[in-house]
C-alpha positions in Angstrom: 92.8 64.9 76.8 93.2 68.6 77.3 90.2 70.5 78.8 88.5 73.0 76.5 86.4 75.3 78.5 83.8 75.8 75.7 83.2 72.0 75.8 82.0 72.3 79.4 78.7 74.0 78.9 77.6 73.8 82.5 76.3 76.7 84.6 77.7 77.8 87.9 74.9 76.4 90.0 75.3 73.0 88.4 79.0 73.1 88.9 78.6 74.0 92.6 76.2 71.1 93.0 78.7 68.8 91.2 81.5 69.9 93.5 79.4 69.5 96.6 78.2 66.1 95.7 81.7 64.9 94.9 83.5 66.7 97.7 84.7 63.6 99.5 86.4 62.4 96.3 88.0 65.8 95.4 88.7 67.3 98.8 92.3 66.2 98.9 92.9 67.8 95.4 91.3 71.0 96.5 92.8 71.3 100.0 96.5 70.5 99.2 97.1 73.5 97.0 95.1 75.7 99.4 97.3 74.6 102.3 100.4 75.3 100.1 99.2 78.8 99.3 98.5 79.6 102.9 101.8 78.3 104.1 103.7 80.2 101.4 101.7 83.3 102.2 102.4 83.1 106.0 106.1 82.5 105.3 106.3 85.5 102.9 104.7 87.7 105.6 107.2 86.7 108.3 104.7 84.3 109.9 102.0 86.9 110.1 98.7 85.8 108.4 97.1 89.1 109.2 99.6 90.9 107.1 98.8 88.6 104.2 95.1 89.3 104.6 95.8 93.1 104.6 97.9 92.7 101.4 95.2 90.6 99.9 92.5 93.3 100.5 94.8 95.9 99.0 95.6 93.6 96.1 92.0 93.0 95.3 91.3 96.8 95.2 94.4 97.1 92.9 93.3 94.5 90.5 89.8 96.0 90.3 91.3 99.2 88.8 90.8 99.2 85.1 94.4 100.1 84.3 95.8 97.2 86.2 94.8 94.7 83.5 96.6 96.8 80.9 100.0 96.1 82.4 102.2 93.2 81.4 103.7 90.9 84.0 107.1 92.2 82.9 106.0 95.8 83.6 104.7 94.9 87.1 107.8 93.0 88.0 110.3 95.5 86.6 109.4 98.3 89.0 108.5 100.5 86.0 105.3 101.2 87.9 106.5 101.8 91.5 103.0 102.3 93.0 100.1 100.5 91.4 96.8 102.2 90.5 93.9 101.3 92.9 90.3 101.9 93.5 91.4 102.8 97.0 91.1 101.3 100.4 92.0 102.5 103.9 92.7 101.1 107.3 89.0 101.1 108.3 87.8 99.2 105.2 90.7 96.7 105.5 89.7 96.1 109.2 86.1 95.6 108.1 86.9 93.3 105.2 89.2 91.0 107.3 87.4 91.2 110.7 90.7 92.4 112.2 90.7 95.1 114.9 91.4 98.5 113.4 94.4 99.2 115.6 95.9 95.9 114.7 95.5 96.8 111.0 96.9 100.3 111.6 100.0 98.8 113.3 100.6 96.2 110.6 100.0 98.7 107.8 102.8 100.8 109.3 105.1 97.7 109.2 104.1 97.0 105.6 104.8 100.7 104.7 108.3 100.3 106.3 108.9 97.2 104.3 108.0 99.0 101.1 105.1 96.7 100.3 102.4 99.4 100.5 102.3 103.1 100.0 100.0 105.5 101.8 98.7 108.4 99.7 96.4 110.4 102.0 94.3 107.7 103.6 94.5 105.5 100.6 96.7 102.3 100.7 98.4 101.2 97.5 100.2 98.1 96.5 103.8 98.6 95.3 106.2 97.0 92.8 108.3 95.9 95.8 105.4 93.8 97.2 104.7 92.4 93.7 108.3 91.3 93.4 108.7 90.0 96.9 105.4 88.1 96.9 106.2 86.3 93.6 106.1 82.9 95.3 102.6 83.7 96.7 101.4 84.7 93.2 102.8 81.5 91.7 100.9 79.5 94.4 97.7 81.4 93.5 98.2 80.6 89.9 98.8 76.9 90.8 95.7 76.9 92.9 93.6 78.3 90.1 94.9 75.8 87.6 94.6 72.9 90.0 91.0 73.8 91.0 90.1 74.2 87.3 91.4 70.8 86.4 89.6 69.1 89.3 86.3 70.8 88.4 86.7 70.3 84.7 87.4 66.6 85.3 84.1 66.3 87.2 82.2 68.2 84.5 83.6 66.1 81.7 82.8 62.9 83.7 79.2 64.2 84.2 78.8 65.0 80.5 80.0 61.5 79.6 77.6 59.9 82.1 74.6 62.1 81.2 73.7 61.5 77.5 72.0 64.3 75.8 68.5 63.8 74.4 
């Protein structure tokens, strides 16, 4: 039966408790897509997980910009928007967010700029259409992780609702 989110009237705290209580049962289903995402990410970044973390921080700041959600997937992939809007981030904030030494971030940012994945405007680092296109496999892995995790948790929630009759 398909999962309808409005049928799962369970709060976040209760869901966290449900996941924690059932972790041994669901761990395999949660960890496999996560491993796949990390492996794809490392491969996309030439074996450099730090580069992926840097891109992730910049991507988060990009997706937080109100205009980002107004673009279609086709617009983002087409290159119509060569440099995406962002709330802004810089080398120092990336280093702090990832726990990576600032000089390491600075060096890797230079490499990512050379690759065309990010653009520097002043001190601000911006995600580019080139990165969006070349990281398509990573984005698909993130989408698959989201759907997989939703299905696992929804199954637990449905099971709990069936086992716990309402008064």
